[in-house]
ROSE-4610 file (N, C-alpha, C; in Angstrom, 1 decimal, always signed):
// ROSE-4610
residu = [M/M/M/F/F/F/N/N/N/D/D/D/E/E/E/I/I/I/E/E/E/L/L/L/G/G/G/N/N/N/L/L/L/I/I/I/E/E/E/T/T/T/I/I/I/E/E/E/Y/Y/Y/G/G/G/E/E/E/V/V/V/V/V/V/K/K/K/S/S/S/M/M/M/S/S/S/W/W/W/E/E/E/K/K/K/R/R/R/L/L/L/A/A/A/N/N/N/Q/Q/Q/L/L/L/N/N/N/D/D/D/N/N/N/R/R/R/S/S/S/E/E/E/F/F/F/Y/Y/Y/Q/Q/Q/G/G/G/A/A/A/V/V/V/A/A/A/G/G/G/L/L/L/K/K/K/P/P/P/E/E/E/L/L/L/T/T/T/F/F/F/E/E/E/I/I/I/N/N/N/D/D/D/F/F/F/E/E/E/F/F/F/N/N/N/N/N/N/E/E/E/E/E/E/Y/Y/Y/V/V/V/R/R/R/F/F/F/N/N/N/G/G/G/K/K/K/V/V/V/Y/Y/Y/T/T/T/I/I/I/I/I/I/R/R/R/A/A/A/S/S/S/K/K/K/Q/Q/Q/G/G/G/D/D/D/M/M/M/R/R/R/E/E/E/L/L/L/V/V/V/C/C/C/T/T/T/A/A/A/Y/Y/Y/V/V/V/G/G/G/S/S/S/E/E/E/V/V/V]
num = [1/1/1/2/2/2/3/3/3/4/4/4/5/5/5/6/6/6/7/7/7/8/8/8/9/9/9/10/10/10/11/11/11/12/12/12/13/13/13/14/14/14/15/15/15/16/16/16/17/17/17/18/18/18/19/19/19/20/20/20/21/21/21/22/22/22/23/23/23/24/24/24/25/25/25/26/26/26/27/27/27/28/28/28/29/29/29/30/30/30/31/31/31/32/32/32/33/33/33/34/34/34/35/35/35/36/36/36/37/37/37/38/38/38/39/39/39/40/40/40/41/41/41/42/42/42/43/43/43/44/44/44/45/45/45/46/46/46/47/47/47/48/48/48/49/49/49/50/50/50/51/51/51/52/52/52/53/53/53/54/54/54/55/55/55/56/56/56/57/57/57/58/58/58/59/59/59/60/60/60/61/61/61/62/62/62/63/63/63/64/64/64/65/65/65/66/66/66/67/67/67/68/68/68/69/69/69/70/70/70/71/71/71/72/72/72/73/73/73/74/74/74/75/75/75/76/76/76/77/77/77/78/78/78/79/79/79/80/80/80/81/81/81/82/82/82/83/83/83/84/84/84/85/85/85/86/86/86/87/87/87/88/88/88/89/89/89/90/90/90/91/91/91/92/92/92/93/93/93/94/94/94/95/95/95/96/96/96/97/97/97/98/98/98/99/99/99]
x = [+3.7/+4.4/+5.8/+6.0/+7.3/+8.2/+9.5/+10.4/+11.4/+11.6/+12.6/+12.1/+12.7/+12.3/+13.4/+13.0/+14.0/+13.4/+14.3/+13.9/+14.1/+13.2/+13.3/+13.5/+14.4/+14.7/+15.0/+15.0/+15.3/+16.2/+17.0/+17.8/+17.0/+16.9/+16.1/+17.1/+16.9/+17.7/+16.8/+17.2/+16.5/+17.4/+16.9/+17.8/+17.5/+18.6/+18.5/+19.6/+19.1/+20.0/+20.8/+20.2/+20.9/+21.9/+21.9/+22.8/+22.0/+22.4/+21.8/+22.1/+21.1/+21.3/+20.7/+21.5/+21.1/+20.8/+19.7/+19.4/+18.6/+18.5/+17.7/+16.4/+15.4/+14.1/+13.8/+13.6/+13.5/+12.1/+11.5/+10.3/+10.4/+10.0/+10.1/+9.1/+9.5/+8.7/+9.0/+8.1/+8.3/+8.6/+9.6/+10.1/+10.6/+10.8/+11.5/+12.8/+13.9/+15.1/+15.1/+15.3/+15.2/+16.6/+16.6/+17.9/+18.5/+19.8/+20.5/+20.0/+19.7/+19.4/+20.6/+21.3/+22.6/+22.5/+21.5/+21.3/+21.4/+20.6/+20.6/+21.9/+22.6/+23.9/+25.0/+24.9/+25.8/+25.5/+24.2/+23.9/+24.3/+24.2/+24.6/+26.1/+26.8/+28.3/+28.7/+28.0/+28.3/+28.0/+27.0/+26.6/+27.5/+28.4/+29.3/+28.7/+27.6/+27.0/+27.3/+27.2/+27.4/+26.2/+25.2/+24.0/+24.5/+23.9/+24.3/+23.1/+22.0/+20.8/+19.6/+18.6/+17.3/+16.2/+15.3/+14.2/+12.9/+11.8/+10.5/+9.6/+8.8/+7.9/+6.5/+5.5/+4.2/+4.4/+3.9/+4.1/+3.5/+2.4/+1.8/+2.6/+3.6/+4.4/+5.7/+5.9/+7.1/+6.7/+7.4/+7.2/+8.4/+9.0/+10.2/+11.4/+11.5/+12.7/+13.9/+15.0/+16.3/+17.3/+16.9/+17.9/+17.1/+17.9/+17.4/+18.4/+17.9/+18.8/+18.4/+19.4/+19.1/+20.3/+20.0/+21.0/+22.1/+21.7/+22.7/+23.5/+23.2/+24.0/+23.1/+23.6/+22.7/+23.1/+22.1/+22.2/+21.5/+22.0/+21.3/+20.4/+19.2/+18.3/+18.7/+19.2/+19.6/+18.5/+17.5/+16.4/+15.2/+14.0/+12.8/+11.7/+11.6/+10.7/+9.4/+8.3/+7.0/+6.8/+6.4/+6.1/+4.7/+3.7/+2.3/+2.0/+1.6/+1.3/+2.5/+3.7/+4.9/+5.9/+6.9/+8.0/+9.3/+10.2/+11.6/+12.5/+13.3/+14.3/+15.7/+16.4/+17.8/+18.7/+19.6/+20.4/+21.8/+22.6/+24.1/+24.5/+25.7/+26.3/+26.3/+25.9/+25.8/+27.2/+27.6/+28.9/+28.6/+28.9/+28.6/+28.7/+28.4/+28.6/+27.3/+26.2/+25.0/+24.1/+24.4/+23.4/+23.8]
y = [+20.1/+21.0/+20.6/+20.5/+20.0/+21.2/+21.1/+22.3/+22.1/+20.9/+20.6/+20.0/+20.3/+19.7/+18.7/+17.4/+16.4/+15.8/+15.0/+14.3/+12.8/+12.0/+10.5/+9.9/+9.0/+8.4/+7.0/+6.5/+5.1/+5.1/+4.1/+3.9/+3.1/+3.7/+3.1/+2.6/+1.4/+0.8/+0.6/+1.2/+1.0/+0.5/-0.1/-0.5/+0.4/+1.0/+1.8/+1.4/+1.1/+0.6/-0.6/-1.5/-2.7/-2.5/-1.2/-0.9/-0.6/-1.0/-0.7/+0.7/+1.5/+2.9/+3.1/+3.6/+3.8/+5.3/+5.6/+7.0/+7.0/+8.2/+8.3/+8.9/+8.5/+9.1/+9.7/+11.0/+11.8/+12.3/+12.3/+12.9/+13.8/+15.0/+15.9/+15.6/+15.7/+15.5/+16.5/+16.8/+17.6/+16.7/+17.1/+16.3/+17.1/+16.5/+17.1/+16.4/+17.1/+16.5/+16.3/+15.1/+14.8/+14.9/+15.2/+15.2/+13.8/+13.8/+12.5/+11.7/+10.4/+9.5/+8.7/+9.0/+8.4/+6.9/+6.3/+4.9/+4.3/+4.9/+4.5/+4.6/+5.7/+5.9/+4.9/+4.6/+3.6/+2.2/+1.8/+0.5/+0.4/+1.5/+1.5/+1.3/+1.9/+1.8/+0.4/-0.3/-1.7/-2.6/-2.3/-3.1/-2.7/-1.8/-1.4/-0.3/+0.3/+1.4/+2.7/+3.8/+5.1/+6.0/+5.9/+6.8/+8.2/+9.1/+10.5/+11.4/+11.1/+11.9/+11.1/+11.6/+11.0/+12.0/+11.6/+12.4/+11.7/+12.5/+12.0/+12.6/+11.6/+12.0/+11.3/+11.7/+11.0/+9.6/+8.6/+7.2/+7.0/+7.6/+7.4/+7.9/+8.8/+9.3/+8.5/+7.4/+6.6/+5.4/+5.2/+4.1/+3.2/+2.9/+2.0/+2.6/+3.9/+4.5/+4.1/+4.2/+3.8/+4.9/+6.1/+7.3/+8.5/+9.4/+10.7/+11.7/+12.8/+13.9/+15.1/+15.7/+16.8/+17.8/+19.1/+20.1/+19.7/+19.1/+18.8/+17.5/+16.8/+15.6/+14.4/+13.3/+12.0/+11.1/+10.5/+9.6/+8.3/+7.2/+5.9/+5.7/+5.3/+5.0/+3.6/+3.6/+2.3/+1.7/+2.5/+2.0/+2.9/+2.3/+3.1/+2.5/+3.0/+2.4/+3.2/+2.5/+3.2/+3.5/+4.8/+5.2/+5.8/+5.0/+5.5/+5.9/+7.1/+7.5/+8.2/+8.1/+8.7/+7.6/+8.0/+7.1/+7.8/+7.1/+7.6/+7.0/+7.9/+7.4/+7.7/+6.7/+6.8/+6.7/+7.7/+7.7/+7.8/+7.3/+7.4/+7.9/+8.5/+9.1/+8.0/+8.4/+7.5/+7.3/+6.1/+5.7/+5.1/+5.7/+5.1/+6.2/+5.8/+6.8/+7.0/+6.3/+6.3/+7.4/+8.4/+9.4/+10.7]
z = [+124.4/+123.6/+123.2/+122.0/+121.5/+121.2/+121.5/+121.3/+120.2/+119.7/+118.7/+117.5/+116.3/+115.1/+114.7/+114.5/+114.1/+112.8/+112.1/+111.0/+111.3/+111.0/+111.1/+109.7/+109.6/+108.3/+108.2/+107.0/+106.7/+105.4/+105.4/+104.2/+103.1/+101.9/+100.9/+99.8/+99.4/+98.2/+97.1/+95.9/+94.7/+93.6/+92.5/+91.4/+90.2/+89.8/+88.6/+87.6/+86.4/+85.4/+85.8/+86.6/+87.1/+88.3/+88.8/+89.9/+91.1/+92.3/+93.6/+94.0/+94.2/+94.6/+96.0/+96.9/+98.3/+98.5/+99.1/+99.5/+100.8/+101.4/+102.6/+102.4/+103.1/+103.1/+104.4/+104.5/+105.7/+105.9/+107.1/+107.5/+108.7/+108.6/+109.8/+110.8/+112.1/+113.3/+114.3/+115.2/+116.3/+117.5/+118.3/+119.4/+120.6/+121.7/+122.8/+123.0/+123.2/+123.5/+125.0/+125.5/+126.9/+127.6/+128.9/+129.6/+129.6/+129.8/+129.8/+131.0/+130.7/+131.7/+132.0/+133.1/+133.4/+133.5/+133.9/+133.9/+132.5/+131.6/+130.2/+129.6/+129.9/+129.3/+129.8/+131.1/+131.7/+131.1/+131.0/+130.5/+129.0/+128.3/+126.9/+126.7/+127.6/+127.6/+127.9/+128.8/+129.2/+128.0/+127.2/+126.1/+124.8/+124.9/+123.8/+122.9/+123.4/+122.7/+123.4/+122.6/+123.2/+122.9/+123.8/+123.6/+123.8/+122.9/+123.0/+123.2/+122.6/+122.7/+122.9/+123.5/+123.7/+123.3/+122.4/+122.0/+122.4/+122.6/+122.8/+121.7/+121.1/+120.1/+120.3/+119.6/+119.7/+119.1/+119.8/+119.4/+118.0/+117.7/+116.4/+115.2/+115.5/+114.4/+114.2/+115.0/+114.8/+113.9/+112.9/+111.9/+111.8/+112.9/+112.9/+112.1/+112.1/+111.4/+112.2/+111.4/+112.0/+112.3/+111.8/+111.9/+112.3/+113.0/+113.4/+112.8/+112.2/+111.9/+112.7/+113.4/+114.3/+114.3/+114.0/+113.9/+112.9/+111.8/+110.7/+111.0/+112.1/+112.3/+112.3/+111.8/+111.8/+112.9/+113.5/+114.6/+114.3/+114.8/+114.7/+115.9/+115.7/+116.9/+117.4/+118.7/+119.2/+120.1/+120.5/+121.3/+121.1/+120.8/+120.7/+121.6/+122.8/+123.8/+123.9/+124.0/+124.1/+125.6/+125.8/+127.2/+127.1/+127.3/+127.2/+125.7/+125.5/+124.1/+123.5/+124.1/+123.6/+123.3/+122.5/+122.2/+122.5/+123.2/+123.5/+122.5/+121.9/+120.9/+121.4/+121.8/+122.3/+121.1/+120.9/+119.7/+119.9/+119.0/+119.0/+117.7/+117.6/+116.4/+115.3/+114.1/+113.0/+112.4/+112.1/+111.5/+110.2/+109.1/+107.8/+106.7/+105.5/+104.4/+103.6/+103.9/+103.0/+103.3/+104.2/+104.4/+103.9]
């Protein structure tokens, strides 16, 4: 049973009238927000990353998306590990202007 609704997304670049136009493509998914894994967060900090949230979704629903939108905020997926038939998405705050 999933308790949270997230959106998974990718940055799409198209050419319109000779100009590159960037936009986001979002797909809704049901997920569970997991409790902080202190080991994961410590390892991320050592690597220069700042993991903030972890979500669990069905593995078959993950298509190598790069971003998660949750509660109006965008996050970058920094790790997507397969755990049986589930996928854990470790996310950090998005830094950029294209979303």
